[in-house]
C-alpha positions as CSV (number, residue, x, y, z in Angstrom):
1,M,16.0,16.5,-10.2
2,S,14.2,13.3,-9.1
3,F,11.5,11.8,-11.0
4,K,8.9,12.6,-8.3
5,N,9.9,16.4,-8.5
6,T,9.8,16.4,-12.2
7,L,6.3,14.8,-12.2
8,F,5.3,17.5,-9.6
9,L,6.7,20.3,-11.7
10,L,4.9,19.1,-14.9
11,L,1.5,18.8,-13.0
12,F,2.0,22.3,-11.6
13,L,2.8,23.7,-15.0
14,L,-0.4,21.9,-16.5
15,M,-2.5,23.2,-13.8
16,S,-1.3,26.6,-14.1
17,Y,-1.7,26.6,-17.8
18,A,-5.3,25.3,-17.5
19,F,-6.0,28.0,-14.7
20,I,-4.7,30.8,-17.1
21,Q,-6.8,29.4,-20.0
22,Y,-10.0,29.4,-17.7
23,F,-9.5,32.9,-16.2
24,D,-8.7,35.9,-18.3
25,Y,-6.5,38.3,-16.5
26,R,-6.7,41.1,-19.0
27,P,-8.2,44.2,-17.5
28,K,-11.9,44.2,-18.2
29,I,-13.3,46.9,-20.4
30,K,-15.7,49.2,-18.5
31,I,-18.1,51.4,-20.4
32,G,-20.8,53.8,-19.5
33,I,-24.1,54.5,-21.3
34,I,-26.0,57.7,-21.2
35,S,-29.8,57.3,-21.7
36,D,-33.0,58.6,-20.4
37,A,-36.6,57.1,-19.9
38,K,-38.3,59.8,-21.9
39,Y,-36.3,58.8,-24.9
40,C,-37.9,55.6,-25.6
41,G,-35.9,54.4,-28.7
42,E,-32.7,55.4,-27.2
43,R,-33.6,53.7,-24.0
44,E,-34.1,50.4,-25.9
45,V,-30.9,50.8,-27.7
46,A,-29.1,51.4,-24.3
47,W,-30.3,48.0,-23.1
48,R,-29.2,46.2,-26.2
49,I,-25.7,47.7,-25.8
50,K,-25.6,46.7,-22.2
51,I,-26.6,43.1,-23.1
52,A,-24.2,42.9,-26.0
53,A,-21.3,44.3,-24.2
54,E,-21.8,41.8,-21.1
55,N,-21.9,39.1,-23.7
56,L,-18.4,40.2,-24.7
57,G,-17.3,40.1,-21.0
58,W,-17.3,43.9,-20.5
59,K,-18.6,45.7,-17.5
60,V,-21.4,48.2,-18.1
61,F,-22.8,51.1,-16.2
62,L,-26.2,52.2,-17.7
63,D,-27.3,55.6,-16.6
64,E,-30.9,56.5,-17.4
65,K,-30.7,59.8,-15.6
66,E,-29.0,61.6,-18.4
67,G,-25.6,60.7,-17.3
68,R,-25.6,62.3,-13.9
69,Q,-24.9,59.2,-12.1
70,L,-22.0,58.2,-14.3
71,K,-19.8,60.7,-12.6
72,K,-19.7,58.5,-9.6
73,Q,-17.9,55.8,-11.6
74,K,-14.2,55.6,-11.9
75,K,-11.8,54.3,-14.4
76,L,-14.4,53.9,-17.4
77,D,-12.7,53.1,-20.7
78,W,-15.3,55.3,-22.5
79,V,-18.9,56.6,-22.3
80,I,-21.5,56.2,-25.1
81,C,-24.0,59.2,-25.2
82,L,-27.4,58.3,-26.8
83,L,-29.1,61.6,-26.2
84,P,-29.0,64.9,-28.1
85,Y,-27.6,68.0,-26.3
86,N,-26.4,66.2,-23.3
87,R,-24.3,68.4,-21.1
88,Q,-22.5,65.9,-18.9
89,V,-18.8,66.0,-19.4
90,Y,-16.3,63.3,-18.3
91,K,-12.6,64.4,-18.1
92,N,-11.1,61.1,-17.1
93,C,-12.5,59.1,-20.3
94,P,-13.5,59.7,-23.8
95,T,-17.2,60.3,-24.7
96,Y,-18.7,59.2,-28.1
97,Q,-21.8,60.6,-29.3
98,T,-24.3,58.5,-31.4
99,I,-25.9,60.4,-34.5
100,F,-28.8,58.2,-35.7
101,H,-30.4,61.0,-37.8
102,P,-29.6,64.5,-38.9
103,F,-32.0,66.6,-36.9
104,N,-30.7,67.9,-33.6
105,Y,-27.2,67.4,-34.9
106,L,-26.7,68.9,-38.4
107,N,-27.5,72.4,-39.3
108,S,-29.2,73.6,-42.6
109,E,-25.8,73.4,-44.3
110,R,-25.3,69.9,-43.0
111,K,-22.6,70.7,-40.8
112,L,-22.2,69.6,-37.2
113,E,-24.0,71.8,-34.7
114,P,-21.1,73.4,-32.7
115,F,-22.4,71.8,-29.4
116,Y,-21.3,68.4,-30.7
117,E,-17.7,69.4,-31.5
118,K,-16.6,68.5,-28.0
119,Y,-16.9,64.8,-28.3
120,D,-13.9,62.4,-28.7
121,G,-15.5,60.3,-31.3
122,Y,-18.9,59.7,-33.3
123,L,-21.0,56.7,-33.7
124,L,-22.8,57.3,-37.1
125,T,-26.0,55.9,-38.6
126,I,-26.0,59.0,-41.0
127,N,-24.0,58.9,-44.2
128,E,-22.0,62.0,-43.3
129,A,-18.5,60.5,-42.1
130,E,-16.6,61.9,-45.0
131,A,-18.1,65.4,-44.9
132,L,-17.6,65.5,-41.1
133,Q,-13.9,64.4,-41.6
134,K,-13.5,67.4,-44.0
135,E,-15.2,69.7,-41.7
136,F,-13.0,68.8,-38.7
137,Q,-9.8,68.9,-40.9
138,S,-10.7,72.4,-41.8
139,K,-10.6,73.3,-38.2
140,N,-7.4,71.3,-37.5
141,K,-9.3,69.0,-35.2
142,P,-9.0,65.2,-35.1
143,F,-12.0,63.3,-36.2
144,F,-12.9,59.7,-35.3
145,S,-16.0,57.8,-36.1
146,S,-17.5,54.3,-36.5
147,S,-20.6,53.2,-38.2
148,F,-23.3,52.5,-35.7
149,Y,-26.8,51.3,-36.1
150,P,-29.7,50.7,-33.6
151,S,-29.2,47.0,-33.8
152,L,-29.4,44.2,-31.3
153,Q,-27.1,41.7,-29.6
154,Y,-26.3,38.4,-31.4
155,M,-28.8,35.6,-31.2
156,D,-28.9,32.3,-33.0
157,Y,-31.2,31.7,-35.9
158,K,-34.5,30.1,-35.2
159,K,-36.8,28.5,-37.5
160,L,-40.3,30.2,-36.8
161,A,-44.0,29.3,-37.3
162,L,-45.4,32.0,-39.8
163,N,-48.5,32.8,-37.8
164,D,-49.5,36.4,-38.8
165,L,-48.1,39.8,-39.7
166,M,-46.8,42.1,-36.9
167,T,-46.2,45.9,-37.3
168,M,-45.8,48.8,-35.1
169,V,-48.4,51.7,-34.6
170,P,-46.6,54.9,-35.8
171,V,-46.1,57.7,-33.4
172,W,-44.5,60.3,-35.4
173,G,-43.9,61.4,-39.0
174,N,-45.7,61.0,-42.3
175,R,-46.8,57.4,-41.2
176,L,-49.0,59.1,-38.6
177,K,-50.2,62.2,-40.6
178,D,-50.4,61.1,-44.2
179,E,-53.8,60.2,-45.2
180,K,-52.5,57.4,-47.4
181,F,-50.7,55.7,-44.7
182,K,-53.8,56.2,-42.3
183,K,-55.7,54.2,-45.0
184,I,-53.1,51.5,-45.4
185,Y,-53.0,50.9,-41.6
186,N,-56.9,50.9,-41.4
187,M,-57.1,48.2,-44.3
188,L,-54.4,46.2,-42.5
189,S,-56.4,46.4,-39.3
190,R,-59.3,45.0,-41.0
191,S,-57.3,42.3,-42.8
192,G,-57.6,39.6,-40.1
193,F,-53.9,38.9,-40.6
194,T,-52.2,42.0,-38.9
195,K,-51.3,42.5,-35.2
196,F,-50.2,46.1,-34.1
197,Y,-48.0,46.9,-31.2
198,G,-46.7,50.4,-29.9
199,I,-46.7,52.9,-27.1
200,H,-50.3,53.5,-27.5
201,K,-53.3,52.5,-29.6
202,N,-54.2,55.1,-32.3
203,K,-57.8,54.7,-32.9
204,D,-57.6,57.1,-35.8
205,I,-55.7,54.7,-37.9
206,I,-56.5,51.1,-36.7
207,E,-59.8,49.7,-35.9
208,S,-58.6,46.3,-34.3
209,G,-55.7,44.2,-33.9
210,Y,-53.8,46.3,-31.2
211,M,-51.9,43.9,-28.8
212,G,-50.4,46.5,-26.5
213,K,-47.0,48.0,-25.5
214,I,-43.5,46.3,-25.8
215,P,-41.2,46.8,-22.8
216,F,-38.0,48.8,-23.4
217,D,-35.6,46.0,-22.2
218,G,-33.7,44.8,-25.1
219,T,-35.3,41.4,-25.4
220,S,-39.1,41.6,-25.3
221,V,-39.3,42.8,-29.0
222,V,-37.6,39.8,-30.1
223,E,-39.9,37.4,-28.3
224,I,-43.0,39.3,-29.7
225,L,-41.6,39.2,-33.3
226,Q,-40.9,35.5,-32.9
227,K,-44.5,34.8,-31.8
228,H,-45.9,36.1,-35.0
229,G,-43.2,35.2,-37.5
230,I,-43.8,37.8,-40.1
231,V,-43.0,41.5,-39.9
232,L,-44.0,44.7,-41.9
233,I,-41.5,47.6,-41.8
234,F,-42.5,51.2,-42.9
235,H,-39.8,53.8,-42.5
236,S,-40.5,57.5,-41.8
237,E,-39.9,59.9,-44.8
238,I,-36.8,61.2,-43.0
239,H,-35.2,57.6,-42.8
240,N,-36.0,57.1,-46.6
241,K,-34.8,60.5,-47.8
242,E,-31.6,60.1,-45.8
243,Q,-31.2,56.4,-46.8
244,I,-30.8,55.2,-43.3
245,P,-32.5,52.5,-41.5
246,S,-34.6,52.4,-38.3
247,S,-34.1,49.7,-35.8
248,R,-36.9,47.6,-37.2
249,I,-34.8,45.9,-39.8
250,F,-32.4,44.7,-37.2
251,E,-35.0,43.6,-34.9
252,A,-36.7,41.6,-37.5
253,A,-33.5,39.9,-38.9
254,A,-32.1,39.2,-35.5
255,A,-35.4,37.6,-34.5
256,S,-35.3,35.4,-37.7
257,T,-38.7,36.6,-39.0
258,V,-39.9,36.8,-42.5
259,I,-39.6,40.5,-43.5
260,I,-41.8,42.7,-45.6
261,S,-40.4,46.3,-46.1
262,D,-40.8,49.5,-48.0
263,Q,-38.1,50.3,-50.4
264,N,-35.6,51.9,-48.0
265,E,-32.2,52.2,-49.8
266,F,-30.2,50.9,-46.9
267,I,-32.3,47.7,-46.7
268,K,-32.1,47.3,-50.5
269,K,-28.4,47.8,-50.7
270,H,-27.6,45.4,-47.6
271,F,-30.4,42.9,-47.3
272,K,-31.3,42.7,-51.2
273,D,-33.6,39.7,-51.9
274,A,-33.6,38.5,-48.3
275,V,-36.7,40.8,-48.0
276,F,-40.0,41.1,-49.6
277,Y,-40.6,44.8,-50.8
278,V,-43.6,47.0,-51.4
279,D,-43.6,50.3,-53.1
280,T,-45.3,52.8,-50.8
281,S,-45.3,55.5,-53.5
282,L,-48.3,53.8,-54.9
283,P,-51.8,54.5,-53.9
284,A,-53.0,53.1,-50.6
285,E,-55.1,50.3,-52.2
286,E,-52.1,49.1,-54.4
287,V,-49.8,49.2,-51.4
288,Y,-52.3,47.1,-49.3
289,A,-52.9,44.6,-52.2
290,H,-49.1,44.2,-52.6
291,I,-48.8,43.4,-48.8
292,Q,-51.8,41.0,-49.2
293,H,-50.2,39.3,-52.1
294,H,-46.8,38.8,-50.0
295,M,-48.8,37.2,-47.3
296,E,-50.4,34.7,-49.8
297,N,-47.1,33.9,-51.2
298,I,-45.6,33.3,-47.8
299,R,-48.4,31.2,-46.7
300,Q,-48.3,29.2,-49.9
301,N,-44.4,28.8,-50.1
302,P,-43.3,28.8,-46.4
303,E,-40.0,27.2,-46.9
304,S,-39.0,29.8,-49.6
305,A,-40.0,32.6,-47.2
306,L,-38.0,30.9,-44.3
307,D,-35.0,30.8,-46.6
308,K,-35.2,34.6,-47.0
309,A,-35.5,35.1,-43.3
310,K,-32.4,32.7,-42.7
311,K,-30.5,34.8,-45.2
312,A,-31.6,38.1,-43.5
313,H,-30.4,36.7,-40.2
314,Q,-27.1,35.9,-41.6
315,I,-26.6,39.4,-43.0
316,F,-27.5,40.8,-39.5
317,A,-25.1,38.4,-37.8
318,E,-22.2,39.0,-40.1
319,R,-22.4,42.7,-40.5
320,F,-24.6,44.5,-38.0
321,S,-25.0,42.6,-34.7
322,M,-24.4,44.9,-31.5
323,D,-21.5,42.7,-30.5
324,N,-19.7,43.4,-33.7
325,Q,-20.4,47.0,-33.6
326,L,-19.0,47.3,-30.0
327,L,-15.8,45.7,-31.2
328,N,-15.7,48.3,-34.0
329,I,-16.1,50.9,-31.3
330,L,-13.1,49.3,-29.5
331,S,-11.0,49.7,-32.6
332,M,-11.8,53.3,-32.9
333,H,-11.2,53.7,-29.2
334,N,-7.6,52.2,-29.5
335,Q,-7.0,54.6,-32.5
336,I,-8.0,57.6,-30.3
337,K,-5.8,56.4,-27.6
338,K,-2.9,55.8,-29.9
339,N,-3.4,59.3,-31.3
340,E,-3.4,60.8,-27.9
341,N,-0.1,59.0,-27.1
342,K,1.5,60.2,-30.3
343,N,0.4,63.8,-29.5
344,F,1.8,63.6,-26.0
345,T,5.1,62.1,-27.3
346,L,5.4,65.1,-29.7
347,F,4.5,67.6,-26.9
348,L,7.3,66.2,-24.8
349,K,9.8,66.5,-27.8
350,R,8.7,70.1,-28.2
351,K,9.3,70.8,-24.6
């Protein structure tokens, strides 16, 4: 081979290698998400999944019509269902059901309602994976699950100005009905340092400081959190009883805010001293005084508070970002496909 031909071949090989490195020819993962506008929290999670999946290079079809439109899509790798009692069935790809909390999904004996046994896998916030595994084994059914929390897509840490305290107006549960919590929210609304957001202003519990609604789009909540810099998180009695988190801790940590929280066991276990805590079992006046004390401490020692915020963000990024959770679902999905192939091989051998 002449020198000219050799040089041409080397150039061709180098260009081919660069082209292959630049473009990924592996089949792109395609997923569907079932949501609906009337389920506000689930709708927000749907957008977060979409953003995180697209950040991973996946293709996403978000259906906010309870999954009816997804039937038009072909060759989906899997579908994530965020809604309870959804009746859409997809024969050509597995469907994974999220279970954020026990009601709607578990009966009084803490067993899965029969309606949900049809799913191929389960994305669990509740702490029932081991019990559900045994339940399925007793029925000779395969059980696949992955931990799944209403988190957010990964975002970089950002050092924030600590302007004021932001929290959400409650819309259900004990935070809305309990006289003690009404009193706490009312005192916060008169504090001068608290701003409220939510679906609607509840005049029964706050006098002032209501700033309006937050769009359900996967990003607006972070922008608002970062505007204020400090976040107060109160969980419902159900979250605390079940030792599971709401989405608030992940929003606050992802946004790099300083966090003040009730003593939710999940947060204490995973975020530890990256959070300021208040004991909501105390009388309203003492709870408010404790929050006020934390605010004074944060204002007097901002760098120490920001160190906590940075640590909370690191915990979010390493353990709970939506991107990482989707990769965990991909691992579960691969296990399911492997199990299907194994069962198919055994079926052929029996034949």
